[in-house]
C-alpha positions in Angstrom: 1.3 46.6 20.1 1.8 45.8 23.5 4.8 47.8 25.8 6.2 45.7 27.6 7.3 46.3 31.4 10.1 48.1 30.8 8.4 51.0 29.8 6.9 51.3 32.6 9.2 51.2 35.6 9.6 54.2 36.2 5.8 55.0 36.7 5.8 52.2 38.7 7.7 53.7 41.3 6.5 57.5 41.4 3.3 55.7 41.7 4.1 54.0 44.6 5.8 57.2 46.0 2.7 59.0 45.3 0.2 56.9 45.3 -1.7 58.3 48.2 -1.6 61.6 47.4 -2.4 61.5 43.6 -6.3 61.1 43.9 -7.1 60.6 40.3 -5.0 57.0 39.8 -6.5 54.4 41.7 -4.1 51.6 40.0 -0.5 51.3 38.3 -2.7 50.4 35.2 -4.4 53.9 35.5 -1.1 55.7 36.0 0.9 54.1 33.6 -2.2 54.8 30.7 -2.3 58.2 31.5 1.6 58.9 32.2 2.4 57.0 29.1 5.2 58.0 27.4 5.2 56.3 24.4 1.6 56.8 23.0 1.7 54.7 19.7 2.4 51.4 22.1 0.2 49.8 24.7 1.5 49.3 28.5 1.6 45.7 29.6 0.0 47.0 32.3 -3.3 48.8 30.2 -3.3 46.0 28.0 -7.4 44.8 29.2 -6.5 41.0 27.3 -3.7 40.8 30.5 -6.0 41.3 33.4 -8.3 39.2 35.3 -11.7 40.7 34.1 -10.9 40.7 30.3 -13.5 40.5 28.4 -14.5 37.2 28.4 -14.8 37.1 24.5 -11.3 37.8 24.3 -8.7 34.8 24.4 -6.3 35.6 27.3 -2.6 35.7 26.8 -0.2 34.5 30.1 3.2 34.7 29.4 6.3 32.1 30.1 9.3 33.0 31.6 11.1 29.7 30.7 13.8 29.5 33.4 15.5 25.9 32.6 18.2 27.2 31.2 19.7 28.7 34.5 17.7 27.8 37.3 17.0 24.4 35.4 20.5 23.8 35.3 22.3 25.1 37.8 21.4 22.4 40.0 23.1 19.6 38.1 25.6 17.9 39.3 27.7 17.3 36.3 28.5 20.0 34.0 26.6 20.4 30.7 28.7 21.5 27.7 28.4 25.2 26.5 27.0 24.8 23.3 24.6 21.9 24.7 22.8 25.5 26.4 23.1 27.4 23.6 21.2 24.8 21.7 18.3 24.2 23.8 18.3 28.0 24.4 18.1 27.9 20.3 15.0 25.2 20.7 13.1 26.8 23.1 13.5 30.2 21.2 12.3 29.0 17.9 9.7 27.4 20.2 8.1 30.4 20.7 9.3 31.2 24.3 8.7 34.9 24.8 11.3 35.2 27.5 14.1 32.9 29.0 16.2 33.1 31.4 19.7 32.3 29.9 22.3 32.2 32.5 24.0 33.4 36.1 26.6 35.8 36.2 27.7 34.1 39.8 30.9 33.6 41.8 31.7 30.0 39.7 32.8 28.8 43.2 29.3 28.6 44.4 27.3 28.0 41.8 30.0 26.2 39.8 27.3 25.1 36.9 26.6 28.7 35.5 30.9 29.2 35.1 30.1 29.7 31.6 27.5 32.4 31.4 29.6 35.1 29.3 29.9 32.3 26.7 26.2 31.2 26.9 25.2 35.2 26.2 28.2 35.2 23.4 26.3 32.5 21.7 22.9 34.1 22.4 23.9 36.9 20.9 24.9 34.6 17.8 22.1 33.4 17.4 20.3 36.7 17.4 21.7 37.2 14.0 21.6 33.9 12.8 17.5 33.3 14.1 15.8 35.9 13.2 12.6 34.2 12.8 13.0 32.9 15.8 14.0 36.0 17.9 12.0 38.3 17.1 8.6 36.2 16.5 6.2 38.4 18.1 5.1 36.6 21.1 2.6 37.2 24.3 4.3 40.2 25.3 4.2 41.6 21.4 8.3 41.5 21.5 11.0 39.4 20.4 12.1 36.5 22.7 13.8 38.5 25.4 17.3 37.1 27.4 17.4 37.3 31.5 20.1 37.0 33.3 20.4 36.8 37.0 22.8 39.3 39.0 24.0 39.0 42.8 25.8 42.5 43.0 27.6 45.3 40.5 30.1 42.9 39.2 27.5 40.5 37.9 25.8 43.4 36.3 28.0 45.3 34.3 29.0 41.3 33.5 25.4 41.0 32.7 25.3 44.5 30.8 28.5 43.6 28.6 26.9 40.2 27.5 24.0 42.3 26.2 21.0 40.8 28.4 17.6 42.4 27.7 16.2 42.2 31.5 18.3 41.2 34.9 17.1 39.4 37.9 17.4 40.3 41.2 16.6 37.8 44.2 15.4 38.2 48.2 14.0 35.6 50.1 11.3 36.1 52.5 12.8 34.2 55.2 15.2 35.3 57.6 16.5 32.1 58.1 17.0 31.2 54.5 18.1 34.2 54.3 21.1 34.0 56.7 22.3 30.5 55.6 22.1 31.7 51.7 24.1 35.1 51.6 24.8 35.6 55.1 23.0 38.7 55.5 19.0 40.2 56.9 16.9 40.4 54.7 16.6 44.0 54.4 20.8 43.9 54.4 20.1 42.2 50.9 17.9 44.6 49.5 20.5 47.1 50.6 23.0 45.5 48.8 21.4 45.4 45.3 20.3 49.1 45.7 23.1 50.0 43.3 21.6 47.4 41.1 18.9 48.6 40.2 19.8 52.3 40.3 22.2 51.5 37.8 19.9 49.8 36.0 17.5 52.6 35.9 19.9 54.3 34.6 21.2 52.4 31.5 17.4 51.7 31.1 17.4 48.0 32.1 15.0 46.0 33.1 15.4 44.9 36.4 13.3 41.1 37.5 12.5 41.0 41.5 13.0 37.2 42.2 11.2 36.8 45.7 11.4 33.5 47.4 10.2 31.3 49.8 7.0 32.1 49.3 5.0 29.2 50.9 7.5 27.8 53.1 11.4 27.6 54.3 13.5 24.7 55.3 15.1 26.1 58.2 12.0 28.2 59.0 9.2 26.8 58.5 6.2 28.7 57.9 6.5 31.7 56.5 4.5 34.9 57.0 2.1 36.4 53.8 2.8 39.6 55.7 6.7 39.0 55.0 6.5 38.3 51.1 3.9 41.3 51.1 6.8 42.7 52.4 9.6 42.0 50.3 7.7 42.1 47.6 6.4 46.1 48.1 10.5 46.7 48.6 11.1 45.3 45.9 8.8 47.5 43.7 10.0 50.7 45.5 13.7 49.0 44.7 12.9 49.5 40.9 11.7 46.1 40.0 9.2 45.9 36.9 8.0 42.4 38.1 8.2 40.2 40.4 8.4 36.8 40.6 6.7 34.9 44.1 8.8 31.4 44.1 7.6 27.8 46.1 11.7 27.2 46.3 10.8 24.1 47.8 7.2 23.0 46.7 5.5 22.7 50.0 2.6 25.0 49.1 -1.0 24.6 48.2 -4.0 26.0 46.1 -5.7 27.5 49.3 -1.9 28.3 50.7 -1.6 30.0 47.1 -4.2 32.4 46.8 -3.8 33.6 50.8 -0.5 34.7 50.2 -1.6 36.0 46.6 -4.6 38.2 48.3 -1.8 39.7 51.2 1.2 40.5 48.4 -1.6 42.3 45.9 -3.0 44.8 48.7 0.3 46.3 48.2 1.9 45.0 45.1 -0.6 45.5 41.7 -1.2 42.0 40.2 -0.4 43.0 37.1 3.3 43.9 38.1 3.4 39.9 39.3 5.0 36.3 38.4 4.6 33.3 40.3 7.1 30.3 39.9 6.7 26.8 41.8 8.6 23.8 41.9 6.7 20.5 42.0 7.7 18.9 45.4 4.6 17.6 46.7 2.9 17.9 42.9 0.8 21.0 43.7 2.7 23.2 41.3 0.1 23.1 38.7 -2.7 23.3 40.9 -1.1 26.6 42.6 -0.4 27.9 39.0 -4.0 27.3 38.3 -5.3 29.3 41.5 -3.1 32.1 40.7 -3.8 32.2 36.6 -7.8 32.5 38.0 -6.1 35.1 40.5 -5.2 36.9 37.2 -2.0 36.5 37.3 -0.7 36.2 33.9 3.3 35.4 33.9 4.1 32.0 34.9 7.9 30.5 35.2 8.5 27.1 34.6 11.6 24.9 33.2 11.3 22.6 30.3 11.0 18.8 31.5 10.8 20.2 34.8 14.6 20.7 35.3 16.0 22.2 38.3 16.0 22.4 42.3 17.5 24.6 44.4 21.3 24.1 45.8 20.4 25.6 48.7 16.9 24.4 50.0 17.8 20.3 50.4 14.4 18.3 49.3 13.7 20.9 46.4 12.7 19.5 43.1 12.5 20.2 39.8 10.6 23.5 38.9 6.9 22.7 37.1 7.2 21.8 33.6 6.8 24.3 31.0 4.9 21.6 29.0 2.7 20.9 31.9 1.6 24.6 32.0 1.4 24.8 28.4 -0.6 22.2 27.8 -3.0 23.4 30.9 -3.3 26.7 29.8 -4.0 26.2 26.0 -6.8 24.0 27.5 -8.4 26.7 29.0 -8.4 28.9 26.3 -5.4 30.7 26.6 -3.1 32.0 24.8 0.9 31.3 25.0 2.7 31.7 22.1 4.1 28.9 22.5 3.8 25.7 20.3 3.5 23.3 22.3 5.0 20.1 20.0 8.4 21.9 19.8 8.8 23.0 22.6 8.5 18.8 23.4 11.2 18.6 21.4 13.2 20.8 23.3 12.4 19.0 25.9 13.7 15.7 24.7 16.8 17.1 23.6 17.9 17.8 26.8 16.6 15.2 28.5 19.4 13.1 26.0 22.2 15.2 27.0 21.2 14.8 30.9 20.8 11.0 29.7 17.5 12.0 32.1 14.1 10.5 31.8 11.0 13.2 30.9 9.7 14.5 33.9 7.1 16.2 32.1 3.8 14.3 31.9 2.1 16.3 29.2 5.8 16.1 27.0 6.3 12.0 27.7 2.1 11.5 26.5 2.6 14.2 23.5 5.9 12.4 22.4 3.8 8.8 22.6 1.0 10.3 20.6 3.3 11.4 17.9 4.8 7.9 17.9 8.6 9.0 19.0 10.1 6.9 21.6 11.3 7.7 25.0 
């Protein structure tokens, strides 16, 4: 069994602290392999099928983090009923999504679409009991479907723990201008705000994911230096994050820019701890993901039917559609553990709830091929 990154969070922090003095370990993967306290399992970092230089005869795996229920729905003008959110999550789990970002424990004053986070998580708790075939199916990560939630502070963290979240996510911006506009503090101040969250999560054995937004551009600042992206990513790892999701929040990046940004971040953070998160404002998301996957990134965020946007970033369209990403990856002979036909059904359902057309080209084509009305 592949051990998830939950198991190497502490090793990652220790490795980062002593990497310059402990000569034998030239990478986090080697360090985790040697120090793995669970010898019967394999750490995600040391699983050869997830390496950029894996045996070409082995079928490579990429984990999809489905962000539709949170990042996809948080920007909807009309409140989506709790029951509809839970059903969407059920359909995504049945499709085989290994990780689903289900909700955000944030102030309903600022993000009213997430006001029912506790009720959504309660519904997920019932799903775990009634759908063991969906929530315990072995996916690309080797685990059951896990449910992540976004938390901005200790109040949100405590609510997430009480609700039974498998993982919590914190967030920071690589753009000073966006950080000030979004959360009214500098980047360094935002990091300190999350220290209590990561410390509490470490004590309770709950993995923390770190989001870095504005990695390829900012609506207020314009160009964002890749060195700033690398600096924040490294700080989040030192803070205790087990995975760093690099987000092109306003969807302005191109493949060449993506490659250069990844190279800079990889100089300070092991690529096996990195994920990518692209919005599709200028139609570049799939091309950027292709570059990232070829570069060895093995975790990709996406949103069913391309739902989403950013309430604090004017002009940012939806996330890249999960259906399009899965179709491309399967065409590259890369496994995801996801049934694309069931995924299309999940997208069809939520588009019906929202009374919106599908935003995924792959979903439109596959539904037409199956003879379904659009």
